[in-house]
MARGU-64640 format. One record per residue (C-alpha): residue in one letter; y, z, x negated. Coordinates in steps of 0.25 Angstrom, whole numbers. Layout:
<atoms>
ATOM   lumdren       Y       Z       X
ATOM         a       Y       Z       X
...
</atoms>
This chain:
<atoms>
ATOM   lumdren       Y       Z       X
ATOM         t     -54    -106     399
ATOM         s     -59    -105     385
ATOM         y     -51    -102     373
ATOM         p     -54    -107     359
ATOM         a     -59     -98     349
ATOM         r     -50     -95     337
ATOM         l     -53     -90     324
ATOM         y     -43     -82     316
ATOM         v     -45     -80     301
ATOM         m     -38     -68     294
ATOM         e     -33     -71     281
ATOM         e     -32     -61     270
ATOM         s     -17     -58     266
ATOM         s     -13     -57     252
ATOM         e      -3     -46     256
ATOM         p      -7     -32     253
ATOM         d     -10     -22     264
ATOM         v       3     -14     265
ATOM         t       3      -1     272
ATOM         e      15       7     275
ATOM         p      17      20     268
ATOM         e      16      32     277
ATOM         a      30      37     282
ATOM         t      34      50     275
ATOM         e      45      60     278
ATOM         p      57      59     270
ATOM         d      60      70     260
ATOM         v      70      79     267
ATOM         t      71      90     257
ATOM         e      85      94     256
ATOM         p      90      94     241
ATOM         s      93     108     236
ATOM         v     107     111     231
ATOM         e     112     122     223
ATOM         v     122     131     230
ATOM         p     129     144     225
ATOM         t     122     156     230
ATOM         y     127     170     228
ATOM         v     117     180     222
ATOM         t     111     193     228
ATOM         s     107     199     215
ATOM         v     112     197     201
ATOM         e     107     198     187
ATOM         a     113     199     173
ATOM         g     114     187     165
ATOM         k     113     177     177
ATOM         e     124     167     179
ATOM         y     132     167     192
ATOM         k     145     161     198
ATOM         l     154     171     204
ATOM         g     159     167     218
ATOM         f     164     171     232
ATOM         v     164     164     245
ATOM         q     179     163     250
ATOM         g     177     166     265
ATOM         s     191     165     268
ATOM         n     192     151     263
ATOM         g     181     144     269
ATOM         n     169     151     262
ATOM         v     172     144     249
ATOM         l     163     148     237
ATOM         m     172     151     225
ATOM         f     167     154     211
ATOM         f     173     162     199
ATOM         n     179     152     189
ATOM         g     182     162     178
ATOM         e     197     160     178
ATOM         v     208     170     182
ATOM         a     215     167     194
ATOM         n     229     174     197
ATOM         k     227     184     186
ATOM         y     218     194     194
ATOM         y     207     185     200
ATOM         g     196     176     196
ATOM         g     197     161     199
ATOM         s     188     153     208
ATOM         t     182     139     210
ATOM         e     173     133     221
ATOM         s     165     126     210
ATOM         w     152     132     205
ATOM         d     154     124     192
ATOM         d     168     129     190
ATOM         a     164     143     192
ATOM         v     161     152     180
ATOM         t     147     157     178
ATOM         v     146     172     178
ATOM         v     136     181     172
ATOM         l     132     196     175
ATOM         e     131     204     162
ATOM         t     123     217     162
ATOM         a     133     229     161
ATOM         n     131     244     162
ATOM         g     129     246     177
ATOM         g     130     231     182
ATOM         y     136     218     177
ATOM         y     147     212     170
ATOM         l     152     198     176
ATOM         s     155     188     165
ATOM         y     157     173     164
ATOM         t     161     164     152
ATOM         k     173     156     152
ATOM         a     173     141     148
ATOM         d     178     145     134
ATOM         g     166     154     132
ATOM         t     173     168     134
ATOM         k     165     178     142
ATOM         m     173     184     153
ATOM         y     170     196     163
ATOM         v     174     197     177
ATOM         n     180     211     179
ATOM         v     187     219     190
ATOM         v     199     227     185
ATOM         a     209     236     192
ATOM         s     224     232     190
ATOM         g     233     242     197
ATOM         t     228     242     211
ATOM         y     221     229     210
ATOM         t     207     225     207
ATOM         n     206     213     199
ATOM         f     195     202     195
ATOM         t     197     200     180
ATOM         m     190     192     169
ATOM         a     189     198     155
ATOM         e     181     196     142
ATOM         t     177     210     144
ATOM         a     169     216     156
ATOM         s     174     228     163
ATOM         s     167     227     177
ATOM         v     153     230     179
ATOM         y     148     224     192
ATOM         t     136     227     200
ATOM         f     130     218     211
ATOM         d     133     222     226
ATOM         t     121     217     234
ATOM         e     129     219     247
ATOM         y     139     208     244
ATOM         n     132     202     233
ATOM         t     143     204     224
ATOM         l     147     211     211
ATOM         v     155     224     211
ATOM         t     161     232     201
ATOM         n     168     246     200
ATOM         l     182     247     196
ATOM         g     186     262     195
ATOM         d     181     268     209
ATOM         k     181     254     216
ATOM         v     170     244     218
ATOM         c     175     230     217
ATOM         y     169     216     219
ATOM         l     173     202     215
ATOM         g     177     191     225
ATOM         t     189     187     233
ATOM         y     196     190     247
ATOM         n     204     184     257
ATOM         t     207     169     254
ATOM         y     207     170     239
ATOM         n     198     162     230
ATOM         t     199     170     218
ATOM         f     190     181     213
ATOM         s     195     195     214
ATOM         a     190     210     214
ATOM         s     190     218     226
ATOM         t     186     232     230
ATOM         y     172     233     236
ATOM         d     178     239     249
ATOM         k     184     225     252
ATOM         i     171     217     250
ATOM         s     167     217     265
ATOM         n     181     212     270
ATOM         a     180     199     278
ATOM         t     189     192     267
ATOM         s     182     198     255
ATOM         y     173     188     247
ATOM         p     164     195     236
ATOM         a     161     186     224
ATOM         r     146     184     222
ATOM         l     137     178     211
ATOM         y     132     164     214
ATOM         v     121     156     208
ATOM         m     117     142     212
ATOM         e     104     141     221
ATOM         e      97     130     227
ATOM         s      99     127     242
ATOM         s      94     117     251
ATOM         e     106     118     260
ATOM         p     119     113     253
ATOM         d     132     119     257
</atoms>
């Protein structure tokens, strides 16, 4: 059996030679976000937000809003943007803690005695000189023979002043100075 020979002619194509691009891995870099982070050292003139983590109410981060709450306390907000910016000013032996109200009035956060109570107050004159406590990363001040810190306790969402002997209680939440820092892990 014989088969007839066939001739095949290759025609040139007018289509360009298309090569597939090499497969590449998608960019999986997580976007960084800024999150409030408390500082472990301080410097005069730097801007911070004063805040505490309210551990009795679901670990909510609360910031000082610059307002008086219930006469003897500092008001709070969960919003970074609604919090006042505080600044440490150099003082003899430490720092004054100041902020500026919306109307431009400079205010100072002070710790004062009122009878047997230790109160968190705000005034146009500084009376409390703070130092930075590195064990709890918080500001402390002397009031007579007592060392006091700012923060809150129990289930309160207001800023108060307490004596240092209470700082390690399970329901004491010292205030810290916060800045925004980049993090690749959003909360």
